[in-house]
MIRO-744817 format. One record per atom (N, C-alpha, C, O): x, y, z. Coordinates in steps of 0.2 Angstrom, whole numbers, padded with zeros to 4 digits. Example, Ala and Ser with C-alpha at 12.3 -4.5 7.8 and 13.67 -1.06 7.14 Angstrom:
BEGIN
c1 = 0066, c2 = -0028, c3 = 0039 $
c1 = 0062, c2 = -0022, c3 = 0039 $
c1 = 0066, c2 = -0016, c3 = 0039 $
c1 = 0071, c2 = -0017, c3 = 0042 $
c1 = 0064, c2 = -0011, c3 = 0035 $
c1 = 0068, c2 = -0005, c3 = 0036 $
c1 = 0064, c2 = 0000, c3 = 0039 $
c1 = 0067, c2 = 0006, c3 = 0040 $
//
This chain:
BEGIN
c1 = 0950, c2 = -0073, c3 = 0064 $
c1 = 0954, c2 = -0079, c3 = 0064 $
c1 = 0953, c2 = -0083, c3 = 0071 $
c1 = 0952, c2 = -0089, c3 = 0071 $
c1 = 0952, c2 = -0079, c3 = 0076 $
c1 = 0950, c2 = -0082, c3 = 0083 $
c1 = 0944, c2 = -0086, c3 = 0082 $
c1 = 0943, c2 = -0092, c3 = 0085 $
c1 = 0939, c2 = -0084, c3 = 0078 $
c1 = 0932, c2 = -0087, c3 = 0077 $
c1 = 0934, c2 = -0094, c3 = 0074 $
c1 = 0931, c2 = -0099, c3 = 0076 $
c1 = 0938, c2 = -0094, c3 = 0069 $
c1 = 0940, c2 = -0101, c3 = 0065 $
c1 = 0943, c2 = -0106, c3 = 0070 $
c1 = 0941, c2 = -0112, c3 = 0070 $
c1 = 0948, c2 = -0103, c3 = 0074 $
c1 = 0951, c2 = -0108, c3 = 0079 $
c1 = 0946, c2 = -0110, c3 = 0084 $
c1 = 0946, c2 = -0116, c3 = 0086 $
c1 = 0942, c2 = -0106, c3 = 0087 $
c1 = 0936, c2 = -0108, c3 = 0091 $
c1 = 0932, c2 = -0113, c3 = 0088 $
c1 = 0930, c2 = -0118, c3 = 0091 $
c1 = 0930, c2 = -0112, c3 = 0082 $
c1 = 0925, c2 = -0116, c3 = 0078 $
c1 = 0929, c2 = -0123, c3 = 0078 $
c1 = 0926, c2 = -0128, c3 = 0079 $
c1 = 0935, c2 = -0123, c3 = 0076 $
c1 = 0939, c2 = -0129, c3 = 0075 $
c1 = 0939, c2 = -0133, c3 = 0082 $
c1 = 0937, c2 = -0139, c3 = 0081 $
c1 = 0940, c2 = -0130, c3 = 0087 $
c1 = 0940, c2 = -0134, c3 = 0094 $
c1 = 0933, c2 = -0136, c3 = 0096 $
c1 = 0933, c2 = -0141, c3 = 0100 $
c1 = 0928, c2 = -0132, c3 = 0095 $
c1 = 0922, c2 = -0133, c3 = 0097 $
c1 = 0918, c2 = -0138, c3 = 0093 $
c1 = 0914, c2 = -0142, c3 = 0095 $
c1 = 0919, c2 = -0138, c3 = 0086 $
c1 = 0915, c2 = -0142, c3 = 0082 $
c1 = 0919, c2 = -0147, c3 = 0078 $
c1 = 0917, c2 = -0153, c3 = 0078 $
c1 = 0925, c2 = -0146, c3 = 0075 $
c1 = 0928, c2 = -0150, c3 = 0071 $
c1 = 0932, c2 = -0156, c3 = 0075 $
c1 = 0932, c2 = -0162, c3 = 0074 $
c1 = 0936, c2 = -0153, c3 = 0080 $
c1 = 0940, c2 = -0158, c3 = 0084 $
c1 = 0936, c2 = -0163, c3 = 0087 $
c1 = 0937, c2 = -0169, c3 = 0087 $
c1 = 0930, c2 = -0161, c3 = 0090 $
c1 = 0926, c2 = -0167, c3 = 0093 $
c1 = 0923, c2 = -0172, c3 = 0088 $
c1 = 0922, c2 = -0178, c3 = 0090 $
c1 = 0922, c2 = -0169, c3 = 0082 $
c1 = 0919, c2 = -0174, c3 = 0077 $
c1 = 0925, c2 = -0179, c3 = 0075 $
c1 = 0923, c2 = -0185, c3 = 0074 $
c1 = 0931, c2 = -0176, c3 = 0074 $
c1 = 0936, c2 = -0181, c3 = 0073 $
c1 = 0937, c2 = -0186, c3 = 0078 $
c1 = 0939, c2 = -0192, c3 = 0077 $
c1 = 0937, c2 = -0183, c3 = 0084 $
c1 = 0938, c2 = -0188, c3 = 0090 $
c1 = 0933, c2 = -0193, c3 = 0091 $
c1 = 0934, c2 = -0198, c3 = 0094 $
c1 = 0927, c2 = -0192, c3 = 0088 $
c1 = 0921, c2 = -0196, c3 = 0089 $
c1 = 0922, c2 = -0202, c3 = 0084 $
c1 = 0919, c2 = -0207, c3 = 0085 $
c1 = 0927, c2 = -0202, c3 = 0080 $
c1 = 0928, c2 = -0207, c3 = 0075 $
c1 = 0931, c2 = -0213, c3 = 0079 $
c1 = 0934, c2 = -0212, c3 = 0084 $
c1 = 0931, c2 = -0219, c3 = 0076 $
c1 = 0934, c2 = -0224, c3 = 0080 $
c1 = 0942, c2 = -0223, c3 = 0082 $
c1 = 0945, c2 = -0219, c3 = 0078 $
c1 = 0944, c2 = -0225, c3 = 0088 $
c1 = 0950, c2 = -0223, c3 = 0090 $
c1 = 0955, c2 = -0226, c3 = 0086 $
c1 = 0955, c2 = -0232, c3 = 0084 $
c1 = 0960, c2 = -0222, c3 = 0084 $
c1 = 0966, c2 = -0225, c3 = 0080 $
c1 = 0972, c2 = -0221, c3 = 0082 $
c1 = 0971, c2 = -0215, c3 = 0085 $
c1 = 0978, c2 = -0223, c3 = 0081 $
c1 = 0984, c2 = -0220, c3 = 0082 $
c1 = 0985, c2 = -0214, c3 = 0078 $
c1 = 0982, c2 = -0214, c3 = 0072 $
c1 = 0988, c2 = -0209, c3 = 0080 $
c1 = 0990, c2 = -0203, c3 = 0076 $
c1 = 0993, c2 = -0205, c3 = 0070 $
c1 = 0998, c2 = -0209, c3 = 0070 $
c1 = 0991, c2 = -0202, c3 = 0064 $
c1 = 0995, c2 = -0204, c3 = 0058 $
c1 = 0992, c2 = -0210, c3 = 0054 $
c1 = 0993, c2 = -0211, c3 = 0048 $
c1 = 0987, c2 = -0214, c3 = 0057 $
c1 = 0984, c2 = -0219, c3 = 0054 $
c1 = 0978, c2 = -0217, c3 = 0050 $
c1 = 0976, c2 = -0211, c3 = 0051 $
c1 = 0976, c2 = -0221, c3 = 0045 $
c1 = 0971, c2 = -0218, c3 = 0041 $
c1 = 0964, c2 = -0220, c3 = 0043 $
c1 = 0963, c2 = -0226, c3 = 0045 $
c1 = 0959, c2 = -0216, c3 = 0041 $
c1 = 0952, c2 = -0217, c3 = 0043 $
c1 = 0949, c2 = -0218, c3 = 0036 $
c1 = 0950, c2 = -0214, c3 = 0031 $
c1 = 0945, c2 = -0223, c3 = 0035 $
c1 = 0942, c2 = -0224, c3 = 0028 $
c1 = 0936, c2 = -0220, c3 = 0028 $
c1 = 0932, c2 = -0220, c3 = 0032 $
c1 = 0935, c2 = -0217, c3 = 0022 $
c1 = 0930, c2 = -0213, c3 = 0020 $
c1 = 0927, c2 = -0215, c3 = 0014 $
c1 = 0930, c2 = -0217, c3 = 0009 $
c1 = 0920, c2 = -0215, c3 = 0014 $
c1 = 0916, c2 = -0217, c3 = 0007 $
c1 = 0915, c2 = -0211, c3 = 0003 $
c1 = 0913, c2 = -0206, c3 = 0006 $
c1 = 0918, c2 = -0211, c3 = -0003 $
c1 = 0917, c2 = -0205, c3 = -0008 $
c1 = 0915, c2 = -0208, c3 = -0015 $
c1 = 0920, c2 = -0212, c3 = -0017 $
c1 = 0910, c2 = -0207, c3 = -0017 $
c1 = 0908, c2 = -0209, c3 = -0024 $
c1 = 0909, c2 = -0216, c3 = -0026 $
c1 = 0912, c2 = -0218, c3 = -0030 $
c1 = 0907, c2 = -0220, c3 = -0021 $
c1 = 0907, c2 = -0228, c3 = -0023 $
c1 = 0914, c2 = -0230, c3 = -0022 $
c1 = 0916, c2 = -0236, c3 = -0023 $
c1 = 0919, c2 = -0226, c3 = -0020 $
c1 = 0926, c2 = -0229, c3 = -0019 $
c1 = 0928, c2 = -0226, c3 = -0013 $
c1 = 0926, c2 = -0222, c3 = -0010 $
c1 = 0933, c2 = -0230, c3 = -0010 $
c1 = 0935, c2 = -0229, c3 = -0003 $
c1 = 0942, c2 = -0225, c3 = -0003 $
c1 = 0947, c2 = -0227, c3 = -0007 $
c1 = 0942, c2 = -0219, c3 = 0000 $
c1 = 0948, c2 = -0215, c3 = 0000 $
c1 = 0950, c2 = -0215, c3 = 0007 $
c1 = 0946, c2 = -0216, c3 = 0012 $
c1 = 0957, c2 = -0213, c3 = 0008 $
c1 = 0959, c2 = -0213, c3 = 0015 $
c1 = 0962, c2 = -0206, c3 = 0016 $
c1 = 0966, c2 = -0203, c3 = 0012 $
c1 = 0961, c2 = -0203, c3 = 0022 $
c1 = 0964, c2 = -0197, c3 = 0025 $
c1 = 0966, c2 = -0198, c3 = 0032 $
c1 = 0963, c2 = -0201, c3 = 0036 $
c1 = 0972, c2 = -0195, c3 = 0033 $
c1 = 0975, c2 = -0196, c3 = 0040 $
c1 = 0971, c2 = -0191, c3 = 0044 $
c1 = 0967, c2 = -0186, c3 = 0041 $
c1 = 0971, c2 = -0191, c3 = 0050 $
c1 = 0968, c2 = -0186, c3 = 0055 $
c1 = 0970, c2 = -0179, c3 = 0053 $
c1 = 0966, c2 = -0175, c3 = 0053 $
c1 = 0976, c2 = -0178, c3 = 0052 $
c1 = 0979, c2 = -0172, c3 = 0050 $
c1 = 0976, c2 = -0169, c3 = 0044 $
c1 = 0974, c2 = -0163, c3 = 0043 $
c1 = 0975, c2 = -0173, c3 = 0039 $
c1 = 0972, c2 = -0171, c3 = 0033 $
c1 = 0965, c2 = -0170, c3 = 0034 $
c1 = 0962, c2 = -0165, c3 = 0031 $
c1 = 0961, c2 = -0174, c3 = 0038 $
c1 = 0954, c2 = -0172, c3 = 0039 $
c1 = 0954, c2 = -0165, c3 = 0043 $
c1 = 0949, c2 = -0161, c3 = 0041 $
c1 = 0958, c2 = -0164, c3 = 0047 $
c1 = 0958, c2 = -0157, c3 = 0050 $
c1 = 0959, c2 = -0151, c3 = 0045 $
c1 = 0956, c2 = -0146, c3 = 0045 $
c1 = 0964, c2 = -0152, c3 = 0041 $
c1 = 0966, c2 = -0148, c3 = 0036 $
c1 = 0960, c2 = -0147, c3 = 0031 $
c1 = 0958, c2 = -0141, c3 = 0029 $
c1 = 0956, c2 = -0152, c3 = 0029 $
c1 = 0950, c2 = -0152, c3 = 0025 $
c1 = 0945, c2 = -0148, c3 = 0028 $
c1 = 0941, c2 = -0144, c3 = 0025 $
c1 = 0944, c2 = -0149, c3 = 0035 $
c1 = 0938, c2 = -0146, c3 = 0038 $
c1 = 0940, c2 = -0138, c3 = 0038 $
c1 = 0935, c2 = -0134, c3 = 0038 $
c1 = 0946, c2 = -0136, c3 = 0040 $
c1 = 0948, c2 = -0129, c3 = 0040 $
c1 = 0947, c2 = -0126, c3 = 0033 $
c1 = 0944, c2 = -0121, c3 = 0032 $
c1 = 0949, c2 = -0130, c3 = 0028 $
c1 = 0948, c2 = -0128, c3 = 0021 $
c1 = 0941, c2 = -0127, c3 = 0019 $
c1 = 0939, c2 = -0122, c3 = 0016 $
c1 = 0937, c2 = -0131, c3 = 0021 $
c1 = 0929, c2 = -0131, c3 = 0020 $
c1 = 0926, c2 = -0124, c3 = 0023 $
c1 = 0922, c2 = -0121, c3 = 0021 $
c1 = 0929, c2 = -0123, c3 = 0029 $
c1 = 0926, c2 = -0117, c3 = 0033 $
c1 = 0928, c2 = -0111, c3 = 0029 $
c1 = 0924, c2 = -0106, c3 = 0028 $
c1 = 0934, c2 = -0110, c3 = 0026 $
c1 = 0937, c2 = -0105, c3 = 0022 $
c1 = 0933, c2 = -0104, c3 = 0016 $
c1 = 0931, c2 = -0098, c3 = 0014 $
c1 = 0932, c2 = -0110, c3 = 0012 $
c1 = 0928, c2 = -0109, c3 = 0006 $
c1 = 0921, c2 = -0107, c3 = 0007 $
c1 = 0918, c2 = -0103, c3 = 0003 $
c1 = 0918, c2 = -0109, c3 = 0013 $
c1 = 0911, c2 = -0106, c3 = 0014 $
c1 = 0910, c2 = -0099, c3 = 0015 $
c1 = 0905, c2 = -0096, c3 = 0014 $
c1 = 0916, c2 = -0096, c3 = 0016 $
c1 = 0916, c2 = -0088, c3 = 0017 $
c1 = 0918, c2 = -0085, c3 = 0011 $
c1 = 0918, c2 = -0079, c3 = 0011 $
c1 = 0920, c2 = -0088, c3 = 0006 $
c1 = 0922, c2 = -0085, c3 = 0000 $
c1 = 0916, c2 = -0082, c3 = -0005 $
c1 = 0910, c2 = -0085, c3 = -0004 $
c1 = 0917, c2 = -0077, c3 = -0009 $
c1 = 0912, c2 = -0075, c3 = -0013 $
c1 = 0912, c2 = -0079, c3 = -0020 $
c1 = 0917, c2 = -0084, c3 = -0020 $
c1 = 0907, c2 = -0079, c3 = -0024 $
c1 = 0907, c2 = -0083, c3 = -0030 $
c1 = 0913, c2 = -0082, c3 = -0034 $
c1 = 0916, c2 = -0086, c3 = -0037 $
c1 = 0915, c2 = -0075, c3 = -0035 $
c1 = 0921, c2 = -0074, c3 = -0039 $
c1 = 0927, c2 = -0077, c3 = -0036 $
c1 = 0931, c2 = -0080, c3 = -0040 $
c1 = 0928, c2 = -0077, c3 = -0030 $
c1 = 0934, c2 = -0080, c3 = -0027 $
c1 = 0934, c2 = -0088, c3 = -0028 $
c1 = 0939, c2 = -0091, c3 = -0029 $
c1 = 0928, c2 = -0091, c3 = -0027 $
c1 = 0927, c2 = -0098, c3 = -0028 $
c1 = 0929, c2 = -0100, c3 = -0035 $
c1 = 0932, c2 = -0105, c3 = -0037 $
c1 = 0927, c2 = -0096, c3 = -0040 $
c1 = 0928, c2 = -0097, c3 = -0047 $
c1 = 0936, c2 = -0097, c3 = -0048 $
c1 = 0938, c2 = -0101, c3 = -0052 $
c1 = 0939, c2 = -0092, c3 = -0046 $
c1 = 0946, c2 = -0091, c3 = -0046 $
c1 = 0950, c2 = -0097, c3 = -0043 $
c1 = 0954, c2 = -0100, c3 = -0046 $
c1 = 0947, c2 = -0099, c3 = -0037 $
c1 = 0950, c2 = -0105, c3 = -0034 $
c1 = 0949, c2 = -0112, c3 = -0038 $
c1 = 0954, c2 = -0116, c3 = -0038 $
c1 = 0943, c2 = -0112, c3 = -0041 $
c1 = 0942, c2 = -0118, c3 = -0045 $
c1 = 0947, c2 = -0119, c3 = -0051 $
c1 = 0949, c2 = -0124, c3 = -0052 $
c1 = 0948, c2 = -0113, c3 = -0054 $
c1 = 0952, c2 = -0113, c3 = -0060 $
c1 = 0960, c2 = -0114, c3 = -0058 $
c1 = 0963, c2 = -0118, c3 = -0061 $
c1 = 0962, c2 = -0112, c3 = -0052 $
c1 = 0969, c2 = -0113, c3 = -0049 $
c1 = 0969, c2 = -0120, c3 = -0047 $
c1 = 0975, c2 = -0123, c3 = -0049 $
c1 = 0964, c2 = -0123, c3 = -0044 $
c1 = 0965, c2 = -0130, c3 = -0042 $
c1 = 0965, c2 = -0135, c3 = -0048 $
c1 = 0969, c2 = -0140, c3 = -0048 $
c1 = 0961, c2 = -0133, c3 = -0053 $
c1 = 0961, c2 = -0137, c3 = -0059 $
c1 = 0968, c2 = -0137, c3 = -0063 $
c1 = 0970, c2 = -0142, c3 = -0065 $
c1 = 0971, c2 = -0131, c3 = -0063 $
c1 = 0977, c2 = -0131, c3 = -0066 $
c1 = 0983, c2 = -0135, c3 = -0062 $
c1 = 0987, c2 = -0138, c3 = -0065 $
c1 = 0982, c2 = -0134, c3 = -0055 $
c1 = 0987, c2 = -0138, c3 = -0051 $
c1 = 0986, c2 = -0145, c3 = -0052 $
c1 = 0991, c2 = -0149, c3 = -0052 $
c1 = 0980, c2 = -0148, c3 = -0052 $
c1 = 0979, c2 = -0155, c3 = -0054 $
c1 = 0982, c2 = -0157, c3 = -0060 $
c1 = 0985, c2 = -0163, c3 = -0061 $
c1 = 0981, c2 = -0153, c3 = -0065 $
c1 = 0984, c2 = -0155, c3 = -0072 $
c1 = 0991, c2 = -0155, c3 = -0072 $
c1 = 0995, c2 = -0159, c3 = -0074 $
c1 = 0994, c2 = -0150, c3 = -0068 $
c1 = 1002, c2 = -0150, c3 = -0067 $
c1 = 1004, c2 = -0156, c3 = -0064 $
c1 = 1009, c2 = -0159, c3 = -0065 $
c1 = 1000, c2 = -0158, c3 = -0058 $
c1 = 1002, c2 = -0164, c3 = -0054 $
c1 = 1002, c2 = -0170, c3 = -0059 $
c1 = 1006, c2 = -0174, c3 = -0058 $
c1 = 0997, c2 = -0171, c3 = -0063 $
c1 = 0996, c2 = -0176, c3 = -0067 $
c1 = 1002, c2 = -0177, c3 = -0072 $
c1 = 1005, c2 = -0182, c3 = -0073 $
c1 = 1003, c2 = -0171, c3 = -0075 $
c1 = 1009, c2 = -0171, c3 = -0080 $
c1 = 1016, c2 = -0173, c3 = -0076 $
c1 = 1020, c2 = -0176, c3 = -0079 $
c1 = 1017, c2 = -0170, c3 = -0070 $
c1 = 1023, c2 = -0172, c3 = -0066 $
c1 = 1023, c2 = -0179, c3 = -0065 $
c1 = 1028, c2 = -0182, c3 = -0066 $
c1 = 1018, c2 = -0183, c3 = -0063 $
c1 = 1017, c2 = -0190, c3 = -0062 $
c1 = 1019, c2 = -0194, c3 = -0068 $
c1 = 1023, c2 = -0198, c3 = -0068 $
c1 = 1016, c2 = -0191, c3 = -0074 $
c1 = 1017, c2 = -0194, c3 = -0080 $
c1 = 1024, c2 = -0194, c3 = -0082 $
c1 = 1027, c2 = -0199, c3 = -0085 $
c1 = 1028, c2 = -0188, c3 = -0081 $
c1 = 1035, c2 = -0188, c3 = -0083 $
c1 = 1039, c2 = -0192, c3 = -0079 $
c1 = 1044, c2 = -0195, c3 = -0081 $
c1 = 1037, c2 = -0192, c3 = -0072 $
c1 = 1041, c2 = -0196, c3 = -0068 $
c1 = 1041, c2 = -0204, c3 = -0070 $
c1 = 1046, c2 = -0207, c3 = -0070 $
c1 = 1035, c2 = -0206, c3 = -0071 $
c1 = 1034, c2 = -0213, c3 = -0073 $
c1 = 1038, c2 = -0214, c3 = -0080 $
c1 = 1041, c2 = -0220, c3 = -0081 $
c1 = 1037, c2 = -0210, c3 = -0085 $
c1 = 1041, c2 = -0211, c3 = -0091 $
c1 = 1048, c2 = -0211, c3 = -0090 $
c1 = 1052, c2 = -0216, c3 = -0093 $
c1 = 1051, c2 = -0207, c3 = -0085 $
c1 = 1058, c2 = -0208, c3 = -0084 $
c1 = 1060, c2 = -0214, c3 = -0080 $
c1 = 1065, c2 = -0217, c3 = -0082 $
c1 = 1056, c2 = -0216, c3 = -0076 $
c1 = 1057, c2 = -0222, c3 = -0072 $
c1 = 1057, c2 = -0229, c3 = -0077 $
c1 = 1060, c2 = -0233, c3 = -0076 $
c1 = 1052, c2 = -0228, c3 = -0081 $
c1 = 1051, c2 = -0234, c3 = -0086 $
c1 = 1055, c2 = -0233, c3 = -0092 $
c1 = 1055, c2 = -0238, c3 = -0096 $
c1 = 1059, c2 = -0228, c3 = -0093 $
c1 = 1063, c2 = -0227, c3 = -0099 $
c1 = 1060, c2 = -0226, c3 = -0105 $
c1 = 1062, c2 = -0228, c3 = -0111 $
c1 = 1054, c2 = -0223, c3 = -0105 $
c1 = 1050, c2 = -0222, c3 = -0111 $
c1 = 1052, c2 = -0215, c3 = -0114 $
c1 = 1049, c2 = -0213, c3 = -0119 $
//
């Protein structure tokens, strides 16, 4: 765990800080697959930590994670659809 924290402060935090100065909580624009997505600084830090964890996983762990994430995305989509249906009275 200490290695992850040290890596975060040595590598990730300076990379985040090197981006254009913005207030905490504001969004930084990132280019992803021809569309522009926004992540807050906190989300960027969380993503960097997640990336470090994923790089240390075995193939089987990654497959399980991918299955769980796909299921979570489908549940999220269904939740949004149900919420919109209720709001629109459908």
